[in-house]
C-alpha positions in Angstrom: 134.5 25.3 121.3 134.5 28.9 119.8 137.0 30.3 117.4 138.9 33.2 118.9 137.5 36.6 117.5 134.4 35.0 115.8 131.1 36.5 116.4 130.3 33.4 118.7 133.5 34.2 120.8 132.6 37.9 121.0 129.0 37.2 121.9 130.2 34.4 124.6 132.6 37.0 126.2 129.8 39.5 126.2 127.6 37.2 128.2 130.3 36.8 130.7 131.0 40.6 131.0 127.2 41.1 131.5 127.3 38.6 134.5 130.5 40.1 136.1 129.7 41.9 139.2 133.1 43.3 139.5 132.9 44.9 136.3 129.7 46.4 137.1 131.0 47.8 140.3 133.9 49.4 138.5 131.7 50.7 135.7 130.0 52.7 138.5 133.2 54.4 139.1 135.0 54.4 135.8 134.2 55.5 132.2 136.1 54.2 129.3 135.4 53.0 125.8 138.0 50.8 124.2 138.0 49.6 120.6 140.2 46.7 119.6 141.1 46.2 115.9 142.8 42.9 114.9 144.0 42.6 111.4 144.9 39.8 109.0 142.9 37.1 110.7 141.0 34.2 109.1 138.0 36.5 108.9 139.9 39.7 107.9 139.8 42.6 110.2 137.9 42.2 113.2 136.8 45.1 115.6 135.3 44.7 119.1 134.9 47.0 122.0 134.6 47.2 125.8 132.3 50.1 127.1 132.5 50.8 130.8 130.6 53.4 132.5 127.2 54.5 134.2 127.3 51.2 136.1 127.3 49.0 133.0 130.0 47.1 131.2 129.4 45.7 127.8 131.6 43.8 125.5 130.6 43.4 121.6 131.2 43.7 118.1 132.1 47.1 116.5 133.8 50.1 117.9 133.3 51.7 121.4 131.0 54.7 121.3 132.3 56.9 122.8 135.7 55.6 121.9 138.4 56.8 124.1 141.3 54.3 123.5 141.9 52.2 120.2 144.4 49.3 120.0 145.3 47.7 116.7 147.2 44.6 116.5 147.9 41.7 114.0 146.1 38.2 114.4 149.5 36.8 115.3 150.0 39.4 118.3 146.4 39.0 119.3 146.5 35.2 119.5 150.0 35.4 121.4 148.6 37.7 123.9 145.3 36.0 124.4 146.8 32.6 124.7 149.4 33.7 127.2 152.3 33.4 124.9 153.1 37.0 125.0 152.7 39.5 127.7 150.5 42.4 126.6 153.0 45.1 128.1 155.9 43.6 126.2 153.7 43.7 122.9 153.0 47.5 123.6 156.6 48.2 124.5 157.9 46.3 121.4 155.3 48.1 119.1 153.3 45.1 118.1 150.1 46.7 119.7 149.4 50.4 118.5 147.8 52.5 120.9 145.9 55.8 120.2 143.6 57.9 122.1 143.5 59.0 125.8 146.3 57.1 127.4 145.5 58.6 130.7 142.0 57.1 130.5 143.6 53.8 129.9 145.8 53.9 133.0 143.0 54.9 135.1 141.1 51.9 133.8 143.7 49.3 134.8 141.3 47.7 137.5 138.9 47.1 134.6 141.5 45.1 132.9 142.5 43.3 135.9 138.5 42.2 136.2 138.4 41.5 132.4 141.3 39.0 132.7 139.3 37.0 134.9 136.4 37.0 132.4 138.8 36.2 129.5 140.1 33.1 131.7 136.6 31.9 132.0 136.2 31.6 128.0 140.0 30.7 127.4 139.5 27.1 127.9 136.8 26.8 125.3 138.5 29.0 122.7 140.3 27.6 119.7 143.0 29.8 118.3 143.3 28.6 114.8 
């Protein structure tokens, strides 16, 4: 088991993203850097990113470079979304996830997030949300 948002979890997801043929395919068509910031967690504030473009998809610690979109949320919101207790769209609409940056890039990258969901699913069963 890996703890959600720990460096081991980020590395585990990074390896899964590296193996995803679908994300690599989309990275040949789309270009987006997304930074996620999660506050008030067991390890304080955690920042990680998804970088897609030039045929490569990468997931890792720290901010995206270049960063097109930034999402900020509390630990409780992040856990609820990651564990399926809260729909991400509802969290955006309700103001629990703060979004800044190029919203059109985010909309254009929706296929990336669909593919990323299956990667998250592969890690979800071995993730501890405590």
